[in-house]
C-alpha positions as CSV (number, residue, x, y, z in Angstrom):
1,M,30.0,-19.2,-7.9
2,K,32.7,-19.1,-5.2
3,Q,32.8,-16.0,-2.9
4,A,34.9,-14.5,-0.3
5,P,33.8,-15.9,3.2
6,F,34.2,-12.9,4.9
7,H,34.0,-8.9,3.8
8,L,37.3,-7.0,2.6
9,E,37.5,-3.1,2.2
10,I,39.0,-2.7,-1.2
11,P,40.5,0.8,-2.1
12,N,39.4,2.4,-5.7
13,D,43.1,2.1,-6.6
14,E,44.3,-1.3,-5.5
15,V,45.8,-3.7,-7.8
16,P,44.1,-7.3,-7.6
17,F,47.2,-8.8,-6.6
18,S,47.1,-6.6,-3.6
19,T,43.1,-7.3,-2.6
20,I,44.4,-11.3,-3.3
21,A,47.4,-11.0,-0.7
22,R,45.3,-9.4,1.7
23,Y,42.7,-11.5,1.9
24,A,45.4,-14.2,2.3
25,Y,46.9,-12.8,5.3
26,I,43.4,-12.0,6.9
27,G,42.1,-15.5,6.4
28,G,45.9,-17.2,7.3
29,F,45.8,-18.9,3.9
30,R,48.7,-20.0,1.9
31,A,48.8,-18.6,-1.5
32,P,48.3,-21.9,-3.6
33,I,45.1,-22.0,-1.6
34,V,43.9,-18.8,-2.2
35,L,44.9,-19.0,-5.8
36,K,42.7,-22.0,-6.2
37,Q,40.0,-20.7,-4.3
38,I,39.7,-17.8,-6.9
39,F,41.3,-19.3,-10.0
40,S,41.3,-23.1,-9.8
41,N,45.3,-22.9,-10.3
42,P,47.4,-22.9,-7.5
43,K,50.4,-22.3,-9.2
44,K,48.8,-19.1,-11.1
45,R,51.3,-15.9,-11.4
46,I,49.2,-12.8,-11.1
47,H,50.8,-9.8,-13.3
48,P,51.1,-6.7,-11.2
49,F,49.4,-4.2,-13.4
50,L,47.8,-6.2,-16.3
51,P,46.4,-9.3,-14.7
52,G,44.0,-11.7,-16.4
53,L,40.6,-14.1,-15.6
54,L,39.2,-10.8,-13.8
55,N,35.8,-12.4,-14.5
56,N,37.1,-14.8,-11.7
57,F,38.5,-12.4,-9.2
58,S,35.6,-10.0,-9.4
59,D,33.0,-13.0,-8.8
60,F,35.1,-13.8,-5.8
61,F,35.0,-10.3,-4.0
62,G,31.4,-9.2,-5.6
63,L,33.0,-6.2,-7.6
64,N,32.3,-4.9,-11.1
65,P,34.5,-6.4,-13.4
66,L,34.6,-3.5,-15.7
67,E,35.3,-1.4,-13.1
68,V,38.0,-3.5,-11.7
69,I,39.7,-3.3,-15.1
70,T,39.2,0.2,-15.5
71,H,40.4,1.6,-11.9
72,K,42.6,-1.5,-10.7
73,T,45.0,-2.2,-13.9
74,I,46.8,-0.1,-16.5
75,Y,44.1,-0.7,-19.2
76,P,43.0,3.0,-19.7
77,L,46.8,3.4,-20.9
78,V,46.7,0.1,-23.0
79,R,43.3,1.7,-24.6
80,F,44.6,4.8,-25.4
81,A,47.8,3.0,-27.3
82,H,45.5,0.3,-28.8
83,P,42.3,1.9,-29.9
84,L,41.3,-0.6,-32.7
85,T,41.9,-3.7,-30.3
86,A,41.1,-2.3,-26.8
87,R,37.6,-4.4,-26.7
88,S,39.1,-7.4,-27.6
89,I,41.7,-6.7,-25.2
90,L,39.2,-6.0,-22.3
91,D,37.6,-9.5,-23.3
92,T,40.8,-11.2,-23.1
93,M,41.5,-9.7,-19.4
94,R,38.0,-10.8,-18.6
95,R,38.1,-14.6,-19.1
96,N,41.9,-15.5,-20.4
97,T,45.2,-15.9,-18.6
98,E,48.2,-13.3,-18.1
99,D,49.8,-14.7,-21.1
100,K,47.0,-14.1,-23.7
101,V,46.6,-10.9,-22.0
102,I,50.1,-9.4,-22.5
103,S,50.6,-11.1,-26.1
104,S,47.4,-9.5,-27.0
105,T,49.1,-5.9,-26.5
106,A,52.2,-4.1,-27.7
107,I,53.8,-5.1,-24.3
108,G,54.6,-8.4,-25.3
109,H,55.7,-7.7,-28.5
110,S,58.1,-4.7,-27.7
111,R,61.8,-5.1,-28.0
112,F,62.4,-4.0,-24.8
113,S,61.2,-5.3,-21.3
114,T,60.2,-3.1,-18.5
115,F,60.7,-3.9,-14.3
116,Y,58.7,-6.9,-13.8
117,G,57.3,-6.4,-9.8
118,L,55.6,-4.2,-7.7
119,K,56.7,-0.6,-6.1
120,Y,55.8,1.3,-3.3
121,C,56.1,4.7,-1.8
122,P,57.1,4.4,2.0
123,Q,55.2,7.7,3.0
124,C,52.0,6.6,1.2
125,V,52.3,3.1,3.2
126,V,52.2,5.5,6.4
127,E,49.4,7.3,5.3
128,D,47.3,3.9,4.5
129,L,48.1,2.7,7.9
130,D,46.7,5.9,9.3
131,K,43.3,5.9,7.0
132,Y,42.5,2.2,6.6
133,G,44.6,0.5,9.2
134,F,46.5,-1.5,6.3
135,T,48.9,-1.3,3.4
136,Y,48.2,-2.0,-0.5
137,W,49.7,-1.7,-3.8
138,H,48.7,1.6,-5.2
139,V,47.9,1.2,-9.1
140,N,49.7,4.4,-10.3
141,H,53.1,3.4,-9.0
142,Q,52.9,0.2,-11.0
143,I,52.8,2.2,-14.4
144,P,55.9,1.1,-16.4
145,G,58.7,3.6,-16.4
146,T,57.1,5.3,-13.1
147,E,60.2,5.6,-10.4
148,A,58.8,8.2,-8.3
149,C,55.6,8.8,-6.1
150,Y,54.5,12.3,-7.5
151,R,52.8,13.0,-4.5
152,H,55.6,12.8,-2.2
153,S,58.4,14.0,-4.6
154,C,60.3,10.4,-3.4
155,L,61.6,7.5,-5.1
156,L,59.6,4.2,-5.1
157,H,60.8,0.6,-3.3
158,A,60.5,-1.9,-5.7
159,T,60.0,-5.8,-5.6
160,A,61.2,-8.0,-8.1
161,M,58.8,-10.7,-9.3
162,G,59.3,-14.1,-11.5
163,E,61.6,-16.8,-12.1
164,G,64.3,-16.5,-9.2
165,Q,62.4,-13.6,-7.5
166,R,59.4,-13.5,-5.4
167,D,57.5,-16.0,-7.5
168,R,54.1,-16.7,-7.1
169,A,54.4,-15.4,-3.4
170,L,51.6,-13.2,-2.0
171,F,53.0,-10.1,-0.1
172,L,52.2,-6.4,0.6
173,P,54.4,-3.3,1.0
174,N,57.0,-3.1,3.8
175,F,55.8,-0.8,6.2
176,E,59.1,-1.0,8.3
177,V,60.6,1.3,6.1
178,K,60.2,4.9,6.9
179,H,62.3,7.0,4.5
180,S,63.0,7.1,0.9
181,S,65.5,8.9,-1.3
182,S,64.1,12.3,-3.4
183,A,63.6,11.5,-6.8
184,N,64.8,14.4,-9.6
185,Q,62.5,16.4,-11.2
186,Y,62.1,14.4,-14.4
187,Q,61.4,11.5,-12.5
188,I,58.2,13.4,-10.6
189,K,57.4,14.8,-14.3
190,F,57.0,11.6,-15.9
191,A,55.1,10.0,-12.5
192,S,52.7,13.0,-12.3
193,F,51.7,13.1,-16.0
194,S,51.6,9.4,-16.4
195,A,49.2,9.0,-13.3
196,E,47.3,11.9,-14.5
197,L,46.8,10.5,-17.8
198,M,45.8,7.1,-16.6
199,T,43.2,8.5,-14.2
200,T,41.6,10.8,-17.2
201,L,41.4,7.9,-19.5
202,Q,39.4,6.2,-16.7
203,T,36.3,8.1,-17.8
204,K,37.3,9.7,-21.2
205,N,38.7,8.6,-24.2
206,A,41.1,10.3,-27.0
207,N,42.3,9.6,-30.5
208,F,45.9,9.8,-29.8
209,L,46.7,10.5,-33.7
210,E,44.6,13.4,-33.9
211,A,45.6,15.0,-30.7
212,Y,49.3,14.5,-31.6
213,R,49.2,16.0,-35.0
214,Q,46.8,19.1,-33.9
215,L,49.9,19.5,-31.0
216,L,52.6,19.4,-33.7
217,H,50.2,21.8,-36.0
218,Q,50.2,24.3,-33.2
219,Q,54.3,24.0,-32.7
220,G,54.9,24.1,-36.3
221,L,56.3,20.6,-36.2
222,I,54.7,19.2,-39.6
223,S,53.5,20.6,-42.9
224,K,50.1,22.4,-43.4
225,N,48.2,19.8,-45.2
226,G,49.5,17.0,-42.4
227,K,51.7,14.8,-44.3
228,N,55.4,16.1,-43.8
229,L,56.7,15.7,-40.1
230,K,59.7,17.5,-39.0
231,I,61.2,14.2,-37.7
232,S,64.7,15.4,-36.5
233,E,63.7,18.7,-34.9
234,I,60.7,16.4,-33.1
235,L,63.5,14.1,-32.0
236,K,65.8,16.9,-31.0
237,L,63.1,18.5,-29.1
238,A,61.8,15.7,-27.4
239,S,65.4,14.5,-26.3
240,N,66.0,17.9,-24.6
241,Y,62.7,17.7,-22.6
242,W,63.7,14.4,-21.2
243,K,67.2,15.1,-21.1
244,G,67.4,14.9,-17.1
245,L,65.4,11.3,-17.1
246,K,67.4,8.5,-15.9
247,F,67.0,5.5,-18.0
248,S,67.2,2.4,-15.8
249,E,65.9,-1.0,-15.7
250,Q,63.1,-0.1,-12.9
251,G,62.3,3.1,-15.0
252,V,62.2,3.8,-18.5
253,P,64.5,1.4,-20.4
254,A,67.7,3.0,-21.6
255,V,66.8,1.5,-25.5
256,L,64.3,4.2,-25.7
257,N,66.5,7.1,-25.0
258,N,67.3,8.0,-28.7
259,F,63.5,8.4,-29.1
260,A,63.5,6.8,-32.5
261,F,60.2,5.4,-31.6
262,I,58.4,8.6,-32.2
263,G,58.5,8.3,-36.0
264,P,56.5,5.3,-36.2
265,I,53.9,6.5,-33.9
266,L,53.2,9.4,-35.8
267,R,53.6,8.5,-39.4
268,D,50.2,6.9,-41.0
269,K,51.4,4.2,-42.8
270,T,53.4,3.0,-39.4
271,N,50.9,4.2,-36.5
272,S,51.0,0.7,-35.3
273,P,50.0,0.1,-31.7
274,A,52.6,0.9,-29.5
275,H,54.0,0.2,-26.1
276,P,52.2,2.7,-23.4
277,L,55.2,3.8,-22.3
278,K,56.4,5.2,-25.7
279,H,53.0,7.2,-25.6
280,I,53.5,8.7,-22.1
281,L,56.8,10.0,-23.1
282,L,55.4,11.5,-26.3
283,A,52.5,12.9,-24.9
284,A,54.1,14.4,-22.2
285,F,56.6,16.1,-24.6
286,L,53.9,17.2,-26.8
287,T,51.7,19.0,-24.2
288,N,54.4,20.0,-21.9
289,N,52.9,17.6,-19.3
290,D,49.6,19.1,-19.5
291,V,47.2,16.3,-19.9
292,S,44.0,18.4,-21.0
293,L,45.7,19.3,-24.1
294,L,45.2,15.9,-25.4
295,F,41.3,16.2,-25.0
296,K,41.3,19.8,-26.5
297,R,40.0,19.4,-30.3
298,K,40.3,22.0,-32.7
299,K,38.6,22.0,-36.6
300,I,41.6,21.6,-38.8
301,I,41.1,21.8,-42.3
302,S,41.1,18.3,-44.0
303,N,43.0,17.4,-47.1
304,V,39.5,16.9,-48.6
305,N,38.4,20.6,-47.5
306,T,41.6,22.2,-49.1
307,K,41.0,20.3,-52.4
308,A,37.4,21.7,-52.7
309,V,39.2,25.4,-51.9
310,D,41.8,24.8,-54.7
311,D,39.0,23.4,-57.4
312,S,37.4,26.9,-56.5
313,K,39.9,28.7,-56.9
314,I,40.9,27.0,-60.1
315,D,37.3,27.9,-61.3
316,Q,38.0,31.3,-60.3
317,V,41.1,31.9,-62.5
318,L,39.3,30.3,-65.3
319,T,36.2,32.2,-65.5
320,L,39.1,35.4,-65.5
321,L,41.6,34.0,-68.1
322,K,38.4,33.2,-70.4
323,N,37.0,36.9,-70.1
324,G,40.1,38.5,-71.4
325,K,41.9,39.1,-67.9
326,S,45.6,39.5,-68.1
327,L,48.1,37.6,-66.0
328,N,48.7,40.3,-64.1
329,E,45.0,41.2,-63.2
330,V,44.4,37.8,-62.6
331,E,47.1,37.3,-60.0
332,K,45.9,40.4,-58.2
333,L,42.0,39.5,-58.1
334,T,42.7,35.9,-57.1
335,G,46.3,36.5,-54.9
336,R,47.5,33.3,-56.6
337,S,51.1,33.6,-58.4
338,R,51.9,34.4,-61.7
339,C,53.7,30.7,-62.0
340,Y,50.1,29.3,-61.2
341,V,47.9,31.4,-63.2
342,R,50.0,30.7,-66.3
343,R,49.9,26.8,-65.9
344,I,46.3,26.9,-65.1
345,A,46.4,28.9,-68.8
346,E,48.2,26.4,-70.5
347,L,46.8,23.4,-69.3
348,N,43.8,24.7,-70.7
349,R,45.0,25.9,-73.8
350,I,44.4,29.2,-73.1
351,P,46.1,31.8,-75.2
352,H,48.1,34.7,-73.1
353,K,51.1,37.2,-73.6
354,S,54.1,36.5,-71.4
355,N,57.7,35.4,-71.8
356,S,56.8,31.7,-72.1
357,L,55.2,32.3,-75.5
358,K,58.2,34.1,-77.0
359,Y,59.2,30.6,-78.6
360,S,57.1,29.2,-81.7
361,D,54.7,26.3,-81.1
362,D,57.1,24.4,-83.5
363,I,59.7,24.4,-80.6
364,R,56.9,23.7,-78.3
365,R,56.3,20.5,-79.7
366,T,59.9,19.6,-80.3
367,V,60.1,20.1,-76.8
368,L,57.1,17.5,-76.3
369,I,58.7,15.2,-78.6
370,K,61.9,14.5,-77.1
371,A,60.3,15.1,-73.6
372,M,58.1,11.7,-74.6
373,Y,60.9,9.9,-75.7
374,G,62.5,10.5,-72.2
375,I,65.1,12.7,-73.2
376,S,66.6,14.7,-70.1
377,C,65.9,18.6,-69.9
378,D,69.4,19.3,-70.0
379,E,69.7,17.7,-73.2
380,I,66.8,19.1,-74.7
381,A,67.7,22.7,-73.6
382,N,71.1,22.2,-75.4
383,Q,70.0,20.7,-78.3
384,L,67.3,23.5,-79.1
385,Q,69.2,26.4,-77.7
386,V,66.1,27.4,-75.2
387,G,66.7,27.6,-71.3
388,I,66.5,24.5,-69.3
389,G,63.1,26.6,-67.0
390,Y,61.3,26.9,-70.5
391,V,61.6,23.4,-70.9
392,E,60.5,22.0,-67.3
393,Q,57.7,24.6,-67.7
394,V,56.7,23.0,-70.8
395,I,56.9,19.6,-69.5
396,C,55.0,20.2,-66.3
397,N,52.1,22.2,-68.1
398,E,51.6,19.2,-70.5
399,P,49.0,16.9,-69.1
400,N,50.1,13.2,-67.8
401,M,53.7,14.2,-69.2
402,S,55.4,14.0,-65.9
403,K,53.8,10.6,-65.0
404,W,55.0,9.2,-68.6
405,R,58.4,10.6,-68.0
406,K,58.4,8.9,-64.6
407,H,57.4,5.5,-65.9
408,L,60.2,5.7,-68.4
409,R,62.6,6.4,-65.6
410,V,61.2,3.4,-63.6
411,Q,61.3,1.3,-67.1
412,K,65.3,2.5,-67.6
413,R,66.0,1.3,-63.8
414,I,64.6,-1.8,-64.6
415,L,66.2,-2.6,-67.8
416,A,70.0,-1.5,-66.2
417,A,69.4,-3.7,-63.1
418,S,68.3,-6.9,-65.0
419,Q,71.4,-6.3,-67.0
420,R,73.6,-6.6,-64.1
421,L,71.8,-9.4,-62.4
422,E,72.3,-11.3,-65.7
423,A,75.9,-10.5,-65.9
424,I,76.2,-11.6,-62.7
425,C,74.5,-15.2,-62.9
426,K,76.6,-15.3,-66.2
427,K,79.9,-14.8,-64.3
428,S,79.0,-17.0,-61.3
429,P,76.4,-19.7,-62.6
430,G,77.0,-21.6,-59.1
431,L,75.4,-18.7,-56.9
432,N,72.1,-19.3,-55.3
433,R,69.5,-16.5,-55.1
434,T,70.3,-15.4,-51.6
435,Q,74.1,-14.6,-52.5
436,I,73.2,-13.3,-56.0
437,R,71.0,-10.7,-53.9
438,K,73.3,-9.9,-51.2
439,L,76.0,-9.0,-54.3
440,A,73.3,-6.5,-56.0
441,E,71.0,-5.6,-53.5
442,A,69.9,-2.5,-54.9
443,D,69.3,-4.2,-58.2
444,Y,67.5,-7.1,-56.7
445,F,64.9,-4.5,-55.2
446,I,64.1,-2.8,-58.1
447,L,62.8,-5.7,-59.9
448,Y,61.0,-7.0,-56.8
449,N,58.9,-4.0,-56.5
450,H,58.6,-3.0,-60.2
451,D,58.4,-6.5,-61.8
452,K,58.7,-10.1,-60.0
453,S,58.5,-11.8,-63.3
454,L,62.2,-10.9,-64.2
455,I,63.1,-12.2,-61.3
456,E,62.2,-16.0,-61.7
457,K,63.4,-15.6,-65.6
458,I,66.9,-14.6,-64.8
459,L,67.8,-16.0,-61.4
460,P,68.6,-19.3,-60.7
461,K,65.4,-21.5,-59.2
462,P,65.0,-21.3,-55.5
463,L,66.3,-24.1,-53.2
464,K,64.1,-25.8,-50.8
465,P,64.4,-24.6,-47.2
466,K,66.5,-26.8,-45.1
467,R,65.4,-28.3,-41.8
468,Y,67.3,-26.2,-38.8
469,Y,69.3,-28.1,-36.4
470,K,70.3,-27.1,-32.8
471,D,74.4,-27.2,-33.1
472,W,74.9,-28.9,-29.5
473,E,78.2,-29.1,-29.6
474,K,78.4,-25.3,-29.9
475,E,75.8,-24.5,-27.1
476,D,77.8,-27.2,-24.9
477,S,81.1,-25.3,-25.4
478,R,79.4,-22.0,-25.0
479,L,77.7,-23.3,-21.4
480,F,80.8,-24.7,-20.4
481,N,83.2,-21.7,-20.6
482,A,80.1,-19.6,-18.8
483,I,79.7,-21.8,-15.9
484,S,83.8,-22.4,-15.8
485,K,83.7,-18.6,-14.8
486,I,81.2,-18.8,-12.3
487,E,82.6,-18.4,-8.4
488,D,80.8,-20.0,-5.7
489,I,78.9,-22.5,-7.8
490,E,78.2,-24.7,-5.2
491,L,75.9,-22.1,-3.7
492,L,73.9,-21.6,-6.5
493,S,70.7,-23.7,-7.9
494,L,70.9,-25.3,-11.3
495,S,68.1,-22.5,-12.0
496,A,70.3,-19.9,-10.8
497,I,73.2,-21.2,-12.6
498,G,71.1,-21.2,-15.7
499,R,69.6,-17.7,-15.5
500,L,73.4,-16.7,-14.9
501,V,74.5,-18.3,-18.3
502,N,71.3,-17.7,-20.1
503,D,71.0,-21.6,-20.7
504,H,67.2,-21.5,-22.1
505,S,66.2,-23.9,-19.6
506,Y,68.6,-26.3,-21.5
507,I,70.5,-27.4,-18.5
508,L,67.2,-28.7,-16.7
509,R,65.6,-30.0,-19.8
510,S,68.4,-31.0,-22.3
511,I,71.6,-31.9,-20.2
512,D,71.8,-35.3,-21.9
513,K,73.1,-33.3,-24.9
514,L,75.7,-31.4,-23.4
515,P,78.2,-33.7,-22.1
516,K,80.8,-31.2,-21.1
517,T,78.5,-29.1,-19.1
518,R,77.1,-32.3,-17.5
519,Q,80.3,-33.4,-16.4
520,L,81.4,-30.2,-15.2
521,L,78.4,-30.2,-12.9
522,V,79.0,-33.3,-11.8
523,N,82.5,-32.5,-10.6
524,S,80.8,-29.6,-9.0
525,G,78.4,-31.6,-7.0
526,K,75.2,-30.4,-8.7
527,I,74.2,-33.3,-10.4
528,I,74.8,-36.7,-9.6
529,D,76.4,-39.3,-11.9
530,K,74.4,-41.8,-12.8
């Protein structure tokens, strides 16, 4: 097991990249030599806030890998956002490379990208020089979306990394920069909350869904049974809370400025792992930047307990009705509404004196028979010359009648959808399945959701999938037009040109399939003609 040949003082909040860079500077090593010593890979890239192979790093510098992951990376935020896969992510950070670490989290699957690089505060640099005699990269400054130092209320200086930037290089904050622009209150608010949340999560854990729902209950943004969210109101309040935040490439991406990500996080069926940045924005809004509220739990009556309470109320109402109490008396004794008491009485066939019994049993039976055939409430009321409210009450108070009528409505939609699809197939027999689905998408999905067997009977047989072939002629024309517009092309490398035109590395790897682009680069002196 390789170890550093000399002792290195390592601050608790220093990211692994910074420790390795200081080791290289002190030892006089070039980056490839250091990376080979620690990771056995001279070309390795070290991620700024979620590095991999941390067992190798910890062994080399004599550190505890769990302490490294907890205090020197943003893993506490990732664990908060990925409670079900947190253990596997931790193991991946210890034993696997960065690409596997990122792909194991929602960060690698997000439809937006955050700033890839390192950030520092000039005033923190001065303090570090006075305290330690050296500068380093602080982990709190590397949290995605952070643009400011909350301790000094100033904007951070950023250094981009990756291809075309400081790639596979080891470097430290620039201590020659003494001043920085002031940050606004929203940038400071984001930075302070994210840093405090991560520091707290280093020693505590929280169930974000329980915490969010408790806070929503307290603010009246969710129904009492916990099922219905007031999403439009939540989005409006969150937008107002962050209205002064500047969305940028270095900070919070502009794609998040509509806060549409809040719904999928809060809903029971869609609360899959999300980017930690989304949780920071949501949690800060719900807690008004008070991190401690995420860890204060109050007992909330669950749906199960509510059901038990309802069952006891039903038993109480039934007992009073069987003892001959009137609806008015039962209402006063139980606190339940008159409609509720009447419904319990009729479901259990307990006679009572009220307006609902002014019609004869024959009319009630006729209503039920017509309802069983799926006739609408309006039509039943008109045919029998009774009120529509009476018809609806009779149907609701008959066990399973509402479910049966719902089933009939579904069957009616299936019949209508199948008839429309059959008409389309008969009128245009040459259409394939995809074309038919686009013509009648609603009808197609009615059958898809309720009776897939009809799709096979009505629609033509599915076509065999065709292999995808790259249209190199079209791509050649696109790249040719894009490169033709670049000024001073002779000053750029092929990689730089490729990044400007988003060439997907075709210029370096598949230039022979791009004759027009190749000739343009030959004429520009970027490629030597064979």
